[in-house]
N, C-alpha and C positions, 0 to 999 in steps of 0.2 A: 510685504505680502499680506493680503487680507486674510481674515480668519477663515472665510469660505475656501480660499485657495489653499491655505495650509491644511485643510481637512480633505482635500482632494488627493486620494492616495496615488494617482498616477503622477503627481508632481513631487513625489517623495525624493527623487534624485535631481530635481531641478526643473525650472520653468523659464524658458527664454522670454525676452521682452516682446511686447506687441502693443499695437494701438488699443486693442480691446481684447481682454481675455474672457472667453465664453466658456462657462463651466456647465457642462451637461451632467446628467446623472452617471454616465459611464465613461466619459472621455472629456478632454478639454481642448479648446482651439485658441490659438493666438492669431487674431485677425488683423490684417493690414488694410487700413483705409485707402492707402495709395494704390495698392494692387487690386482692391475690391475682392479679395479672397484671403484665405488663411495664409499666414507665414509658416505655421506649423500646426499639427494636430497630434496630441499626446494621448496614449492609451495604455492600458494593461490588457493584453490579449486574453479574452475569455476570463475576466477577473475572478469569477467564482468557481471556475472549472467544474461546473455542474454536469453530472452524468444524466442529462435529460434530453428528451426529444427537442430538436430545435424548431423555432418558428419559421414559417415561410418568409422569404424576402418580401418586404412590404412595398417597395418602389413608390413611397409617398414623398417624392421630391417636393420641397417647398422652401420659400424664403425664410430666413432667420430674422424675425422682426425685432430682435434685440439690437441688431446693427442699424445705425441711423440710415434713413432712406437714401440719402445722397451717396452712401458708400455701399449700399446693399445690392447684391446680385438677385435677379429675379429669373423665373423660368423663361421669360421672353428673351433674355439675354443669350441663352443657349439655343433657343429655337431656330432651326435653319442655319446654324453656324457651321455645321459639319464636325463639331467637337462634342465628345461625350462629357456629361457631368461626372467627372472622375472622382471617386471617393478617395479621401486621404486616410480616414479610418474605415477600413473595409466593412461592408455590411455583414460578411460572413464571420468577422471577428467578434461581433456582438449580436448573437442570435439566440440566446437562451430565452429571452422574453420579448414580447412585442415592443415594449417601451425602449429596450436596448436597441433593437433593430431600427425602430422608427427614428430615433435620434440621429442615426448615421445618414439619413436622407435630407437633413437640413443643408441648404445650399452653402452655408458657412463651412461645411465639410467637403466642398467640391472645388475642383480646379478644372479648367478646360484641358482635356486630354484627347489626343488623336485616337480614334477607335481601335486601330491596330496595336497601339501601345497599351491602352486600357484593358483590352479584352484578351491580350496575349501575354507578353513578357511581364507586365506589371501584375497581372492576375497570378502568374506563376510565382512571383516573389511573395505576394500576399499569402498564397497557399503554403509556400515553404516556411514562412514565419510561423504559421499555425502548426506545422509539423514540428518545428523546434519546441514550441510551447507544450506539445504532447510528450516530449521526452520526460521520463519519470524522474530524471535528475533535476529538472527545472522546477523551481518554486513559482516564479513569476517572470513574465516576459513583457518588458516595457518597450514601446515603439514610438518614435517621433518621426513624422513624415511631413514633407512639405515641398513647395515648388522652388526652383532655381531660375533666376532670370539672368541669363548670360547675354549681355548686351553686345557681344561679338556676333551674336546670331540676330537675324531679322525678327523683330517682335510683331506678331500678329495680334490684332485687337478684335474682340467680339462685343456685341451689345450695342452701345451708342443709340439706344432707343429714345423715343420722345417722352417716355414716362418720367424718367429721372436723370437722363443724360449720362448714365453710368456706362463706362466702357471698361472691359476686362482684358488685361494682357494675357496672352497664352504663354505659359512657362516654357522655356527651352528644354529644361531638364526637371526631373523629380529626384528627391533623395528619400531614403529610409534608413534610420539609425536604430539598431536593435541592441537592447541591454538585457541579457538573461541573468537572473539571479538564481543560482543553484541552491539546492537544499543545504549544501555544506557551507553556504555563505559566499562562495566565490562569484565574482562578477565577470562576465564575458561580453565583449562588444563586437558588433559587426556594423558595417555601413555600406550603402549602395548608392550609386548615382546612375541614372538612365536618361538618355535623350528621349524627348517626348515624340517618338516616332516608332515605326515598325522596327523591331529588333530581333536579332538571331543570336544563337549561341547559348552557352551555359551561363547561369547567374553569376558564376565566379568571374566572368569577364567584366562584370559591372561592380565588383567590389573595390572599395577605397577605404581609407582610414576615417575614423570619426573626426579627427582633427582637420582632415581635408574638407569634410562637409561643413565644419564650423567656419572655415575661411570662405567657402563658396556661398553658403547661405547667410553669412554675417550674423551668426548667433552662437552663444555658448550652450553646448549640449551636455546634459547631465552635470550641470553647473554646481550642484551641491556636493559632488564628489571631488575630492582634492587629494594631492599627494603624488609622489613619484611613481607609484605603481599604477595609479589612474592615468597619469600622463603617458606612461609606457603603453598602456592598453589602448588609449585613444590614438596613438601613433601607429598601432599595429594593424596590419591587414590579416586578420585571423582566418585560418582555414575554415571553409564553409562546412556547416553541419550536414549530415546525410539527410536526404529527403527524397521522396518520390515525386518527380515532376509531372 
């Protein structure tokens, strides 16, 4: 692990492998050249927990020029596709400062999401995680989010433009794994998997274990944490915290 990565606080509990790790000021992304999008995005929700007025959502979507051109998504790839540029690290998670919010609009932080998924149940989950972070018992909330490609489902492609020949597969599902570090030092884990489609019902319907997501996404999550208690927590489907939907 490079010195820069070791200094990224969101990676304290582990960083899955990726073709290219993109370290931003307030979150990190593990990018897949094959899928032309992130394998995962890792953040600490509201890392400074500042009691300040938040900035307005910037909506300055743009390519990430750190990614080689032949693997890089562009705005034209999403244009007219019928899919949203769906955030992995939510804009509302990082909105204390303009630079925080701006970085969440890099296309390396986006995956194709159906509008009814992105704007409804996925948004509800993002909001619920912020409610967890507001719990006075919680010191920090770590979140890793990413796509799942279930090849038992038909894979739709977007892009395939003349500019660089890039095509982007649409994920069949998305996952979100949450690690809450309480002020007493206790670690609690939750995990969710959702089909990239219009969904109904309580968020509890989409709860799974962290170990299930490791198998589905093909990555080790919170890999710096070891021992029987951690394995027990990873295999648990913990009761959902209380939140207002």
